[in-house]
KOLRO-100077 format. One record per residue (C-alpha): residue in one letter; x, y, z. Coordinates in nm, 3 decimals, padded with zeros to 5 digits. Last residue first. Layout:
N
{site "A",{X,Y,Z}}
...
This chain:
612
{site "V",{-01.158,01.856,-01.837}}
{site "A",{-00.835,01.764,-01.665}}
{site "A",{-00.582,01.481,-01.650}}
{site "P",{-00.325,01.375,-01.390}}
{site "R",{00.002,01.192,-01.443}}
{site "G",{00.142,00.877,-01.283}}
{site "G",{00.502,00.762,-01.318}}
{site "K",{00.517,00.582,-00.985}}
{site "R",{00.749,00.831,-00.811}}
{site "P",{00.603,01.096,-01.043}}
{site "D",{00.317,01.142,-00.794}}
{site "S",{00.002,01.263,-00.966}}
{site "V",{-00.085,01.628,-00.901}}
{site "A",{-00.416,01.804,-00.962}}
{site "T",{-00.488,02.176,-00.924}}
{site "L",{-00.855,02.279,-00.926}}
{site "T",{-00.942,02.647,-00.955}}
{site "G",{-01.256,02.809,-00.818}}
{site "Y",{-01.629,02.753,-00.777}}
{site "K",{-01.819,02.912,-01.063}}
{site "A",{-01.495,03.008,-01.232}}
{site "H",{-01.402,03.376,-01.233}}
{site "S",{-01.067,03.293,-01.077}}
{site "N",{-00.970,03.515,-00.787}}
{site "A",{-00.759,03.251,-00.613}}
{site "N",{-00.566,03.177,-00.932}}
{site "Q",{-00.244,03.332,-00.804}}
{site "G",{-00.238,03.097,-00.509}}
{site "L",{-00.386,03.166,-00.169}}
{site "K",{-00.128,03.221,00.102}}
{site "R",{-00.143,02.960,00.371}}
{site "H",{-00.331,02.909,00.696}}
{site "I",{-00.675,02.951,00.541}}
{site "S",{-00.963,03.184,00.612}}
{site "I",{-01.154,03.164,00.288}}
{site "P",{-01.103,03.337,-00.046}}
{site "T",{-01.417,03.334,-00.263}}
{site "K",{-01.331,03.152,-00.586}}
{site "P",{-01.217,02.850,-00.392}}
{site "T",{-00.866,02.709,-00.444}}
{site "H",{-00.924,02.335,-00.476}}
{site "V",{-00.616,02.117,-00.433}}
{site "I",{-00.599,01.764,-00.572}}
{site "L",{-00.325,01.532,-00.450}}
{site "Q",{-00.202,01.183,-00.536}}
{site "T",{00.061,01.006,-00.327}}
{site "V",{00.315,00.726,-00.373}}
{site "A",{00.481,00.573,-00.067}}
{site "E",{00.810,00.378,-00.041}}
{site "V",{01.003,00.454,-00.360}}
{site "E",{01.380,00.437,-00.304}}
{site "C",{01.543,00.413,00.034}}
{site "A",{01.848,00.551,00.214}}
{site "E",{01.908,00.444,00.574}}
{site "L",{01.933,00.662,00.882}}
{site "E",{01.970,00.576,01.252}}
{site "H",{01.822,00.871,01.440}}
{site "G",{02.020,00.988,01.744}}
{site "R",{01.943,01.357,01.746}}
{site "K",{02.272,01.443,01.575}}
{site "K",{02.177,01.196,01.302}}
{site "L",{01.857,01.391,01.233}}
{site "F",{02.041,01.721,01.180}}
{site "L",{02.306,01.549,00.963}}
{site "R",{02.034,01.403,00.742}}
{site "S",{01.863,01.740,00.708}}
{site "E",{02.188,01.911,00.605}}
{site "E",{02.270,01.631,00.359}}
{site "S",{01.937,01.699,00.189}}
{site "L",{01.668,01.434,00.152}}
{site "E",{01.676,01.313,-00.207}}
{site "I",{01.436,01.325,-00.501}}
{site "H",{01.590,01.333,-00.848}}
{site "D",{01.329,01.418,-01.110}}
{site "G",{01.380,01.217,-01.430}}
{site "D",{01.014,01.160,-01.522}}
{site "Y",{01.021,00.807,-01.381}}
{site "A",{01.144,00.935,-01.044}}
{site "T",{01.508,00.921,-00.938}}
{site "L",{01.561,00.812,-00.582}}
{site "N",{01.714,00.897,-00.244}}
{site "E",{01.433,00.907,00.009}}
{site "F",{01.506,00.877,00.379}}
{site "L",{01.435,00.567,00.589}}
{site "V",{01.457,00.611,00.965}}
{site "T",{01.563,00.294,01.141}}
{site "D",{01.448,00.141,01.470}}
{site "P",{01.359,-00.199,01.321}}
{site "L",{01.103,-00.176,01.464}}
{site "L",{00.960,00.172,01.508}}
{site "K",{00.806,00.196,01.158}}
{site "T",{00.973,00.511,01.031}}
{site "Y",{00.962,00.702,00.705}}
{site "V",{01.114,01.020,00.563}}
{site "R",{01.005,01.215,00.258}}
{site "P",{01.170,01.424,-00.012}}
{site "R",{00.948,01.710,-00.139}}
{site "L",{00.791,01.618,-00.473}}
{site "V",{00.432,01.602,-00.347}}
{site "A",{00.439,01.938,-00.167}}
{site "D",{00.636,02.090,-00.455}}
{site "L",{00.358,01.989,-00.695}}
{site "P",{00.086,02.135,-00.471}}
{site "K",{00.270,02.464,-00.404}}
{site "M",{00.417,02.473,-00.055}}
{site "G",{00.228,02.661,00.215}}
{site "L",{00.374,02.495,00.526}}
{site "I",{00.035,02.397,00.670}}
{site "F",{-00.187,02.298,00.378}}
{site "H",{00.085,02.212,00.129}}
{site "N",{00.376,02.049,00.307}}
{site "L",{00.168,01.934,00.602}}
{site "F",{-00.073,01.740,00.380}}
{site "V",{00.217,01.595,00.178}}
{site "Q",{00.391,01.485,00.498}}
{site "T",{00.083,01.320,00.647}}
{site "V",{-00.003,01.140,00.322}}
{site "G",{00.345,00.985,00.305}}
{site "P",{00.365,00.897,00.677}}
{site "I",{00.019,00.731,00.661}}
{site "I",{00.087,00.548,00.334}}
{site "R",{00.422,00.396,00.438}}
{site "M",{00.253,00.096,00.604}}
{site "G",{00.119,-00.016,00.267}}
{site "G",{00.254,00.189,-00.024}}
{site "S",{-00.028,00.384,-00.183}}
{site "G",{-00.156,00.734,-00.122}}
{site "G",{-00.438,00.970,-00.050}}
{site "I",{-00.547,01.329,-00.094}}
{site "V",{-00.843,01.547,-00.187}}
{site "G",{-00.838,01.919,-00.109}}
{site "V",{-01.007,02.251,-00.038}}
{site "L",{-01.378,02.170,-00.047}}
{site "Q",{-01.578,02.438,00.134}}
{site "D",{-01.758,02.389,00.466}}
{site "D",{-01.534,02.646,00.640}}
{site "K",{-01.234,02.435,00.535}}
{site "T",{-01.273,02.093,00.377}}
{site "I",{-01.036,01.802,00.315}}
{site "I",{-01.121,01.464,00.157}}
{site "I",{-00.901,01.173,00.270}}
{site "P",{-00.819,00.822,00.148}}
{site "T",{-00.573,00.673,00.402}}
{site "M",{-00.504,00.301,00.360}}
{site "S",{-00.303,00.160,00.654}}
{site "S",{-00.530,-00.142,00.702}}
{site "L",{-00.652,-00.377,00.976}}
{site "P",{-00.810,-00.700,00.850}}
{site "R",{-01.186,-00.736,00.784}}
{site "K",{-01.374,-01.013,00.964}}
{site "N",{-01.614,-01.243,00.778}}
{site "P",{-01.474,-01.553,00.955}}
{site "E",{-01.227,-01.456,01.232}}
{site "I",{-00.855,-01.383,01.201}}
{site "F",{-00.666,-01.195,01.472}}
{site "N",{-00.641,-00.814,01.443}}
{site "T",{-00.758,-00.723,01.793}}
{site "P",{-00.513,-00.986,01.927}}
{site "S",{-00.208,-00.790,01.797}}
{site "P",{00.093,-01.016,01.735}}
{site "P",{00.374,-01.034,01.995}}
{site "L",{00.679,-00.805,01.964}}
{site "E",{00.985,-00.934,01.783}}
{site "G",{01.328,-01.005,01.934}}
{site "P",{01.292,-01.378,01.874}}
{site "S",{01.004,-01.437,01.631}}
{site "T",{00.629,-01.458,01.672}}
{site "D",{00.351,-01.497,01.417}}
{site "T",{00.193,-01.804,01.583}}
{site "P",{-00.102,-01.609,01.723}}
{site "I",{-00.191,-01.459,01.382}}
{site "S",{-00.219,-01.093,01.278}}
{site "F",{-00.428,-01.015,00.973}}
{site "D",{-00.290,-00.820,00.677}}
{site "D",{-00.159,-01.145,00.526}}
{site "M",{-00.521,-01.249,00.469}}
{site "E",{-00.518,-00.982,00.198}}
{site "D",{-00.335,-01.202,-00.051}}
{site "N",{-00.546,-01.082,-00.344}}
{site "I",{-00.647,-01.274,-00.656}}
{site "V",{-00.546,-01.162,-01.005}}
{site "I",{-00.855,-01.193,-01.225}}
{site "G",{-00.828,-01.322,-01.584}}
{site "T",{-01.158,-01.510,-01.539}}
{site "S",{-01.079,-01.867,-01.651}}
{site "T",{-00.705,-01.851,-01.580}}
{site "S",{-00.744,-01.709,-01.230}}
{site "R",{-00.418,-01.518,-01.183}}
{site "I",{-00.222,-01.629,-00.880}}
{site "G",{00.074,-01.468,-00.704}}
{site "A",{-00.132,-01.402,-00.392}}
{site "G",{-00.147,-01.033,-00.478}}
{site "F",{00.032,-00.944,-00.801}}
{site "Y",{00.272,-00.727,-00.597}}
{site "K",{00.156,-00.754,-00.235}}
{site "N",{-00.188,-00.628,-00.124}}
{site "V",{-00.458,-00.664,-00.395}}
{site "T",{-00.533,-00.295,-00.344}}
{site "T",{-00.753,00.010,-00.403}}
{site "T",{-00.749,00.356,-00.245}}
{site "L",{-01.024,00.598,-00.348}}
{site "S",{-01.074,00.969,-00.270}}
{site "V",{-01.381,01.112,-00.440}}
{site "A",{-01.508,01.470,-00.464}}
{site "N",{-01.824,01.648,-00.579}}
{site "R",{-01.718,01.998,-00.673}}
{site "D",{-02.006,02.048,-00.918}}
{site "A",{-01.761,02.036,-01.209}}
{site "D",{-01.599,01.717,-01.080}}
{site "V",{-01.322,01.633,-00.832}}
{site "V",{-01.141,01.298,-00.848}}
{site "C",{-00.851,01.139,-00.656}}
{site "L",{-00.680,00.805,-00.723}}
{site "H",{-00.473,00.560,-00.518}}
{site "S",{-00.299,00.232,-00.588}}
{site "T",{-00.208,-00.045,-00.344}}
{site "G",{00.103,-00.243,-00.251}}
{site "H",{00.181,-00.365,00.098}}
{site "D",{00.054,-00.438,00.448}}
{site "R",{00.292,-00.551,00.721}}
{site "L",{00.096,-00.454,01.033}}
{site "Q",{00.329,-00.386,01.323}}
{site "S",{00.410,-00.614,01.614}}
{site "W",{00.221,-00.536,01.934}}
{site "R",{00.285,-00.354,02.260}}
{site "E",{00.461,-00.033,02.155}}
{site "M",{00.531,00.178,02.460}}
{site "Y",{00.708,00.456,02.267}}
{site "Y",{01.009,00.437,02.501}}
{site "E",{01.051,00.068,02.411}}
{site "P",{01.175,00.166,02.064}}
{site "P",{01.487,00.348,02.195}}
{site "F",{01.460,00.728,02.205}}
{site "T",{01.507,01.034,01.984}}
{site "T",{01.689,01.347,02.090}}
{site "N",{01.716,01.726,02.093}}
{site "D",{01.359,01.836,02.029}}
{site "L",{01.210,01.613,02.297}}
{site "I",{00.877,01.436,02.243}}
{site "R",{00.713,01.310,02.562}}
{site "R",{00.521,01.636,02.604}}
{site "Q",{00.371,01.581,02.260}}
{site "I",{00.227,01.251,02.379}}
{site "T",{00.024,01.421,02.652}}
{site "Q",{-00.082,01.687,02.401}}
{site "A",{-00.211,01.417,02.168}}
{site "F",{-00.422,01.275,02.452}}
{site "S",{-00.560,01.626,02.510}}
{site "P",{-00.634,01.668,02.138}}
{site "S",{-00.833,01.340,02.139}}
{site "L",{-00.898,01.161,01.810}}
{site "M",{-00.641,00.885,01.869}}
{site "E",{-00.761,00.844,02.226}}
{site "S",{-01.127,00.814,02.128}}
{site "V",{-01.045,00.553,01.862}}
{site "T",{-00.838,00.354,02.113}}
{site "E",{-01.125,00.357,02.363}}
{site "S",{-01.381,00.263,02.096}}
{site "V",{-01.184,-00.039,01.973}}
{site "N",{-01.427,-00.306,02.090}}
{site "E",{-01.354,-00.582,01.840}}
{site "F",{-01.565,-00.782,01.595}}
{site "N",{-01.775,-00.531,01.401}}
{site "P",{-01.514,-00.268,01.496}}
{site "D",{-01.253,-00.444,01.274}}
{site "G",{-00.920,-00.379,01.444}}
{site "L",{-00.728,-00.113,01.636}}
{site "N",{-00.478,-00.165,01.920}}
{site "M",{-00.206,-00.163,01.652}}
{site "R",{-00.269,00.210,01.611}}
{site "I",{-00.100,00.299,01.940}}
{site "A",{00.261,00.210,01.862}}
{site "F",{00.230,00.346,01.509}}
{site "M",{00.111,00.681,01.645}}
{site "H",{00.399,00.716,01.893}}
{site "K",{00.652,00.649,01.618}}
{site "L",{00.471,00.885,01.380}}
{site "A",{00.487,01.169,01.636}}
{site "E",{00.864,01.116,01.671}}
{site "L",{00.913,01.123,01.296}}
{site "V",{00.699,01.436,01.261}}
{site "R",{00.897,01.607,01.537}}
{site "H",{01.229,01.528,01.369}}
{site "I",{01.103,01.655,01.032}}
{site "G",{00.976,01.974,01.200}}
{site "L",{01.319,02.030,01.354}}
{site "N",{01.461,02.009,01.003}}
{site "G",{01.233,02.285,00.875}}
{site "K",{00.874,02.355,00.972}}
{site "A",{00.640,02.108,01.141}}
{site "A",{00.593,02.319,01.455}}
{site "D",{00.557,02.632,01.238}}
{site "L",{00.180,02.614,01.275}}
{site "S",{00.233,02.710,01.636}}
{site "G",{00.076,02.593,01.960}}
{site "Y",{00.303,02.291,02.000}}
{site "S",{-00.012,02.085,02.052}}
{site "D",{-00.095,02.121,01.682}}
{site "L",{00.194,01.885,01.605}}
{site "I",{00.043,01.618,01.830}}
{site "N",{-00.300,01.687,01.680}}
{site "L",{-00.162,01.636,01.330}}
{site "V",{00.000,01.304,01.426}}
{site "L",{-00.316,01.180,01.598}}
{site "S",{-00.547,01.276,01.312}}
{site "L",{-00.324,01.114,01.048}}
{site "G",{-00.326,00.788,01.242}}
{site "L",{-00.702,00.805,01.298}}
{site "T",{-00.770,00.866,00.929}}
{site "G",{-00.526,00.594,00.820}}
{site "S",{-00.608,00.316,01.065}}
{site "S",{-00.861,00.156,00.830}}
{site "P",{-01.053,-00.115,01.014}}
{site "P",{-01.158,00.135,01.130}}
{site "P",{-01.321,00.463,01.013}}
{site "M",{-01.239,00.604,00.670}}
{site "G",{-01.189,00.972,00.599}}
{site "H",{-01.327,01.326,00.603}}
{site "L",{-01.073,01.579,00.730}}
{site "T",{-01.183,01.920,00.858}}
{site "Y",{-00.907,02.179,00.868}}
{site "G",{-00.775,02.428,01.125}}
{site "M",{-00.485,02.218,01.248}}
{site "A",{-00.712,01.918,01.302}}
{site "N",{-01.085,01.854,01.295}}
{site "V",{-01.153,01.489,01.215}}
{site "V",{-01.470,01.347,01.062}}
{site "M",{-01.506,00.972,01.004}}
{site "A",{-01.714,00.922,00.691}}
{site "D",{-02.080,00.843,00.734}}
{site "T",{-02.132,00.473,00.680}}
{site "T",{-02.144,00.213,00.403}}
{site "E",{-02.001,-00.131,00.487}}
{site "V",{-02.019,-00.336,00.166}}
{site "K",{-02.152,-00.686,00.229}}
{site "Y",{-02.019,-01.021,00.107}}
{site "N",{-02.264,-01.304,00.175}}
{site "R",{-02.301,-01.419,-00.186}}
{site "L",{-01.924,-01.423,-00.235}}
{site "D",{-01.853,-01.624,00.078}}
{site "E",{-02.142,-01.861,-00.003}}
{site "M",{-01.988,-01.913,-00.346}}
{site "T",{-01.685,-02.048,-00.164}}
{site "L",{-01.323,-01.936,-00.108}}
{site "I",{-01.109,-02.196,00.074}}
{site "G",{-00.799,-02.197,-00.148}}
{site "G",{-00.585,-02.499,-00.239}}
{site "L",{-00.517,-02.434,-00.608}}
{site "E",{-00.827,-02.619,-00.728}}
{site "R",{-01.021,-02.409,-00.476}}
{site "V",{-00.911,-02.082,-00.637}}
{site "D",{-00.991,-02.189,-00.994}}
{site "K",{-01.335,-02.324,-00.899}}
{site "V",{-01.416,-02.016,-00.690}}
{site "L",{-01.325,-01.787,-00.982}}
{site "K",{-01.533,-01.985,-01.230}}
{site "E",{-01.835,-01.982,-00.998}}
{site "G",{-01.794,-01.612,-00.930}}
{site "I",{-01.787,-01.531,-01.301}}
{site "T",{-02.090,-01.753,-01.369}}
{site "G",{-02.318,-01.605,-01.106}}
{site "N",{-02.377,-01.499,-00.748}}
{site "Y",{-02.111,-01.246,-00.649}}
{site "F",{-01.944,-01.191,-00.986}}
{site "A",{-02.240,-01.219,-01.223}}
{site "Q",{-02.448,-01.051,-00.950}}
{site "I",{-02.228,-00.747,-01.005}}
{site "G",{-02.424,-00.643,-01.311}}
{site "E",{-02.523,-00.850,-01.615}}
{site "E",{-02.381,-00.640,-01.900}}
{site "A",{-02.090,-00.465,-01.730}}
{site "V",{-02.015,-00.777,-01.525}}
{site "I",{-02.009,-00.984,-01.845}}
{site "E",{-01.784,-00.739,-02.027}}
{site "L",{-01.550,-00.714,-01.729}}
{site "T",{-01.509,-01.091,-01.733}}
{site "L",{-01.447,-01.088,-02.109}}
{site "G",{-01.175,-00.824,-02.068}}
{site "L",{-01.024,-01.024,-01.783}}
{site "E",{-01.003,-01.327,-02.011}}
{site "E",{-00.848,-01.114,-02.285}}
{site "N",{-00.560,-00.993,-02.072}}
{site "R",{-00.329,-00.826,-02.322}}
{site "C",{00.014,-00.661,-02.282}}
{site "I",{00.190,-00.467,-02.556}}
{site "E",{00.559,-00.380,-02.518}}
{site "G",{00.687,-00.037,-02.416}}
{site "E",{00.826,-00.149,-02.080}}
{site "K",{00.906,-00.517,-02.080}}
{site "I",{00.739,-00.855,-02.117}}
{site "L",{00.903,-01.135,-01.921}}
{site "I",{01.028,-01.419,-02.139}}
{site "G",{00.865,-01.763,-02.142}}
{site "N",{00.680,-01.673,-02.457}}
{site "P",{00.374,-01.526,-02.283}}
{site "A",{00.572,-01.381,-01.989}}
{site "Y",{00.329,-01.128,-01.838}}
{site "I",{-00.001,-01.269,-01.962}}
{site "N",{00.050,-01.646,-01.984}}
{site "R",{00.299,-01.634,-01.694}}
{site "L",{00.042,-01.480,-01.461}}
{site "G",{-00.207,-01.762,-01.522}}
{site "P",{00.057,-02.037,-01.528}}
{site "D",{00.195,-01.930,-01.186}}
{site "S",{00.557,-01.986,-01.084}}
{site "M",{00.703,-01.768,-01.360}}
{site "I",{00.507,-01.467,-01.242}}
{site "K",{00.603,-01.502,-00.876}}
{site "N",{00.969,-01.560,-00.960}}
{site "K",{00.982,-01.259,-01.192}}
{site "S",{00.810,-01.017,-00.953}}
{site "T",{01.079,-00.746,-00.961}}
{site "A",{01.090,-00.759,-01.342}}
{site "I",{00.710,-00.729,-01.362}}
{site "Y",{00.712,-00.442,-01.113}}
{site "D",{00.975,-00.259,-01.319}}
{site "G",{00.776,-00.297,-01.641}}
{site "L",{00.463,-00.186,-01.457}}
{site "A",{00.638,00.138,-01.355}}
{site "P",{00.780,00.201,-01.704}}
{site "S",{00.432,00.153,-01.853}}
{site "V",{00.341,-00.157,-02.054}}
{site "V",{00.152,-00.043,-02.365}}
{site "F",{-00.205,-00.167,-02.372}}
{site "G",{-00.392,-00.457,-02.525}}
{site "N",{-00.705,-00.505,-02.734}}
{site "K",{-00.891,-00.717,-02.479}}
{site "A",{-00.780,-00.561,-02.150}}
{site "L",{-00.761,-00.203,-02.276}}
{site "E",{-01.098,-00.231,-02.454}}
{site "I",{-01.265,-00.372,-02.145}}
{site "A",{-01.116,-00.096,-01.929}}
{site "P",{-01.256,00.170,-02.164}}
{site "Q",{-01.602,00.003,-02.178}}
{site "F",{-01.656,-00.050,-01.808}}
{site "L",{-01.809,00.288,-01.718}}
{site "A",{-02.053,00.251,-02.008}}
{site "K",{-02.214,-00.058,-01.859}}
{site "W",{-02.300,00.124,-01.539}}
{site "P",{-02.479,00.393,-01.741}}
{site "L",{-02.383,00.750,-01.644}}
{site "R",{-02.520,00.957,-01.355}}
{site "G",{-02.381,00.768,-01.058}}
{site "H",{-02.426,00.891,-00.700}}
{site "K",{-02.602,00.631,-00.486}}
{site "L",{-02.604,00.337,-00.724}}
{site "W",{-02.248,00.427,-00.827}}
{site "A",{-02.126,00.412,-00.466}}
{site "A",{-02.284,00.069,-00.418}}
{site "H",{-02.144,-00.056,-00.750}}
{site "L",{-01.791,00.052,-00.664}}
{site "G",{-01.827,-00.121,-00.329}}
{site "A",{-01.954,-00.450,-00.467}}
{site "L",{-01.684,-00.453,-00.735}}
{site "E",{-01.408,-00.389,-00.481}}
{site "G",{-01.507,-00.646,-00.219}}
{site "P",{-01.300,-00.958,-00.282}}
{site "V",{-01.324,-01.236,-00.015}}
{site "G",{-00.972,-01.273,00.127}}
{site "M",{-00.708,-01.486,-00.043}}
{site "S",{-00.399,-01.618,00.138}}
{site "L",{-00.505,-01.982,00.088}}
{site "A",{-00.470,-01.937,-00.288}}
{site "G",{-00.096,-01.888,-00.283}}
{site "L",{00.149,-01.654,-00.113}}
{site "Y",{00.091,-01.427,00.186}}
{site "K",{-00.056,-01.647,00.463}}
{site "A",{00.057,-01.966,00.284}}
{site "K",{00.416,-01.883,00.383}}
{site "P",{00.329,-01.937,00.749}}
{site "N",{00.259,-02.312,00.697}}
{site "G",{00.288,-02.487,01.034}}
{site "Q",{00.002,-02.285,01.178}}
{site "Y",{-00.151,-02.092,00.890}}
{site "M",{-00.516,-02.174,00.971}}
{site "N",{-00.468,-02.104,01.341}}
{site "Q",{-00.691,-01.798,01.376}}
{site "S",{-00.960,-01.943,01.149}}
{site "A",{-01.094,-01.913,00.793}}
{site "A",{-01.377,-02.137,00.665}}
{site "I",{-01.621,-01.845,00.632}}
{site "P",{-01.368,-01.651,00.425}}
{site "A",{-01.189,-01.353,00.584}}
{site "T",{-01.312,-01.023,00.444}}
{site "E",{-01.177,-00.794,00.173}}
{site "R",{-01.225,-00.419,00.221}}
{site "M",{-01.513,-00.255,00.035}}
{site "D",{-01.565,00.002,00.308}}
{site "Y",{-01.751,00.290,00.145}}
{site "A",{-01.730,00.606,00.358}}
{site "Q",{-01.982,00.880,00.288}}
{site "A",{-01.920,01.252,00.335}}
{site "N",{-02.139,01.492,00.531}}
{site "S",{-02.177,01.865,00.462}}
{site "S",{-02.404,01.783,00.172}}
{site "S",{-02.478,01.936,-00.169}}
{site "S",{-02.115,01.933,-00.282}}
{site "S",{-02.112,01.557,-00.241}}
{site "K",{-01.815,01.403,-00.058}}
{site "V",{-01.729,01.041,-00.138}}
{site "V",{-01.465,00.842,00.054}}
{site "M",{-01.360,00.505,-00.088}}
{site "F",{-01.170,00.213,00.068}}
{site "S",{-01.080,-00.073,-00.159}}
{site "G",{-01.067,-00.449,-00.216}}
{site "G",{-00.909,-00.715,-00.432}}
{site "G",{-00.993,-00.947,-00.722}}
{site "I",{-01.161,-00.655,-00.899}}
{site "G",{-00.823,-00.494,-00.948}}
{site "S",{-00.519,-00.350,-00.775}}
{site "S",{-00.142,-00.341,-00.740}}
{site "V",{00.013,-00.570,-01.005}}
{site "Q",{-00.302,-00.531,-01.212}}
{site "L",{-00.163,-00.190,-01.305}}
{site "V",{-00.299,-00.156,-01.663}}
{site "V",{-00.614,-00.361,-01.598}}
{site "G",{-00.715,-00.284,-01.239}}
{site "I",{-00.604,00.075,-01.299}}
{site "C",{-00.866,00.096,-01.574}}
{site "L",{-01.139,-00.038,-01.346}}
{site "A",{-01.037,00.226,-01.090}}
{site "A",{-01.052,00.502,-01.353}}
{site "A",{-01.401,00.399,-01.467}}
{site "V",{-01.529,00.377,-01.108}}
{site "A",{-01.364,00.707,-01.009}}
{site "A",{-01.505,00.893,-01.310}}
{site "D",{-01.857,00.770,-01.236}}
{site "V",{-01.805,00.862,-00.869}}
{site "A",{-01.701,01.218,-00.965}}
{site "H",{-02.042,01.246,-01.134}}
{site "G",{-02.067,01.211,-01.510}}
{site "G",{-02.153,01.493,-01.747}}
{site "L",{-01.996,01.329,-02.051}}
{site "R",{-01.681,01.532,-01.997}}
{site "L",{-01.662,01.393,-01.644}}
{site "M",{-01.662,01.041,-01.787}}
{site "S",{-01.377,01.130,-02.026}}
{site "V",{-01.191,01.270,-01.723}}
{site "G",{-01.187,00.926,-01.563}}
{site "I",{-01.050,00.778,-01.885}}
{site "A",{-00.781,01.046,-01.891}}
{site "S",{-00.669,00.972,-01.534}}
{site "C",{-00.672,00.602,-01.623}}
{site "R",{-00.452,00.656,-01.926}}
{site "V",{-00.224,00.877,-01.716}}
{site "D",{-00.147,00.597,-01.472}}
{site "D",{-00.123,00.629,-01.092}}
{site "A",{-00.432,00.851,-01.080}}
{site "A",{-00.520,01.221,-01.050}}
{site "V",{-00.856,01.319,-01.203}}
{site "V",{-00.970,01.677,-01.266}}
{site "G",{-01.287,01.882,-01.324}}
{site "I",{-01.414,02.224,-01.430}}
{site "E",{-01.185,02.518,-01.343}}
{site "S",{-00.878,02.321,-01.444}}
{site "E",{-00.512,02.298,-01.353}}
{site "I",{-00.254,02.030,-01.423}}
{site "V",{00.054,01.895,-01.246}}
{site "Q",{00.310,01.632,-01.339}}
{site "G",{00.265,01.676,-01.715}}
{site "K",{00.638,01.725,-01.757}}
{site "Y",{00.618,02.075,-01.901}}
{site "D",{00.350,02.191,-01.660}}
{site "T",{-00.018,02.168,-01.754}}
{site "K",{-00.234,02.476,-01.797}}
{site "G",{-00.228,02.519,-02.174}}
{site "D",{-00.545,02.320,-02.230}}
{site "N",{-00.357,02.047,-02.413}}
{site "Y",{-00.603,01.770,-02.325}}
{site "G",{-00.384,01.720,-02.020}}
{site "F",{-00.203,01.395,-02.093}}
{site "N",{-00.277,01.367,-02.464}}
{site "I",{-00.222,00.994,-02.510}}
{site "N",{00.087,00.885,-02.697}}
{site "G",{00.129,00.523,-02.582}}
{site "R",{-00.020,00.360,-02.890}}
{site "V",{-00.256,00.164,-02.666}}
{site "A",{-00.354,00.479,-02.480}}
{site "L",{-00.416,00.679,-02.797}}
{site "G",{-00.649,00.416,-02.935}}
{site "I",{-00.808,00.379,-02.595}}
{site "I",{-00.889,00.747,-02.573}}
{site "N",{-01.035,00.766,-02.923}}
{site "Y",{-01.253,00.459,-02.878}}
{site "A",{-01.357,00.573,-02.531}}
{site "V",{-01.480,00.908,-02.663}}
{site "F",{-01.685,00.745,-02.939}}
{site "L",{-01.813,00.476,-02.704}}
{site "L",{-01.918,00.742,-02.459}}
{site "L",{-02.110,00.936,-02.720}}
{site "F",{-02.283,00.620,-02.839}}
{site "C",{-02.384,00.527,-02.484}}
{site "L",{-02.499,00.875,-02.394}}
{site "F",{-02.710,00.905,-02.710}}
{site "I",{-02.871,00.567,-02.648}}
{site "K",{-02.957,00.669,-02.293}}
{site "R",{-03.104,01.001,-02.413}}
{site "N",{-03.313,00.823,-02.673}}
{site "T",{-03.442,00.583,-02.406}}
{site "S",{-03.553,00.877,-02.195}}
{site "V",{-03.403,00.959,-01.859}}
{site "H",{-03.482,00.838,-01.509}}
{site "H",{-03.166,00.958,-01.337}}
{site "H",{-03.182,00.967,-00.960}}
{site "P",{-03.125,00.596,-00.898}}
{site "G",{-02.817,00.575,-01.122}}
{site "L",{-02.862,00.430,-01.469}}
{site "L",{-02.819,00.082,-01.605}}
{site "P",{-03.045,-00.121,-01.378}}
{site "S",{-03.305,00.158,-01.392}}
{site "D",{-03.452,00.249,-01.056}}
{site "M",{-03.815,00.159,-00.991}}
């Protein structure tokens, strides 16, 4: 029988378990102390990090997350011999504490795991589901309740999914993975610049909810960057789940407290909802595009299919230079418009027949048909792209990437949807609840000049809403070459697409691929957003005047934007060079067992990677 504290393949002695626990606690104590004081060693000072800590190299293991403390906590698990999944679980729990604005155990995630011993990757769908009492017309007459307040909550899936992945792959004790996050929640952590900005942006939401106000405005004044934040109730919740397992959440005291808090505020969550929640574990969706194999999530995520369609459209030009230069930017925008029009025919495959749409979005011949409709000298009005349904308005999220010493890889995107989710923090559990019901379409969601809502994404009990999350693992000739993903709702697919093209097709260095200014479109309104921002590390990121003029001449309406999507990227340069469309970097002939790992956390959100 498998141990309740150790993964199913690790029947070790009691002395060994005790040793691991004490060793972990020692490492965690030192990491948390540094994290709380705000002076953590970003790259363990191995001499291979750049001067801003934006990029780091290692021949052993790396983690790239939205917060350096969480990257470092993930790496601490790798140093203990943990699997990439162990690191991902610990890092995700950390993000759920220090960036509770975007993620946490009150939300859901998509996770792709690729073991070095297998050619197949697994997809863990821990997306929130509609409660049993939910219905298509539940927001009729009260549209605001779809995205704000307890009625907007979907059944949380993150804990169940993290546990399922750990059961399959974990090497370290379940309890040990929680300890760093527990310490951060109970003892406090320094508010990062990004969190400080999110708190200021969410002032009305925070002040309107006693639970949020107690943590983020304890004296009636919003806490700011550099100040200490504590969430002791969340720390206690994590402690109980670490000790008792996920049954404490899905069929125990934590769940009961959460349901009580939610229902007192007008929500419909029940213990039956929690008990019935199921993680969907399948083989990852496999896409072959532009010479690479992409392993990602199937529907209800539209990310893998969206990325596949755009890449196949570009591949139809017959040259890898199709995405190069200003003309490449125009073509990418046009491909994205066509993709967004089609992806709204998707939905939860357990409830909707989306096989035809899936086949189309994977089809090179279908992509070629679209490519012929793209002209290099002009763009078109929205109706040209044959969009039938209004677009998904998903938000928020956080993403992390992990690769370990054995070259096991994880790509994980986690969310509570909008900033601070439903705008409610359960006072008895410390959990911020999601507003994931807003990712569904509803029949009454119509406005003059707007397209009708998508029927395949209508609410049904236990159904999962459509998503833009795009966690991807990339292989070439059966070797790991990259892990990528992003946050930012509808902007995720354009962000991940552009970073993939920048590095794997156009040959940019990993950091340059992430830093390159991006463009975004969502068809309606028919405006192209271009980046003009200063990142938290001082980098100014702005699409050039030359590129803007080129796009304007083709009829694009342009508007400057700040941060839209945030990406993380890990590149693996194998020891034995493989047939690849770009020049291998200077470390291609590393004497490491496998090769060199290069990790980049997007400075747009202030994240930094860490390495073993």
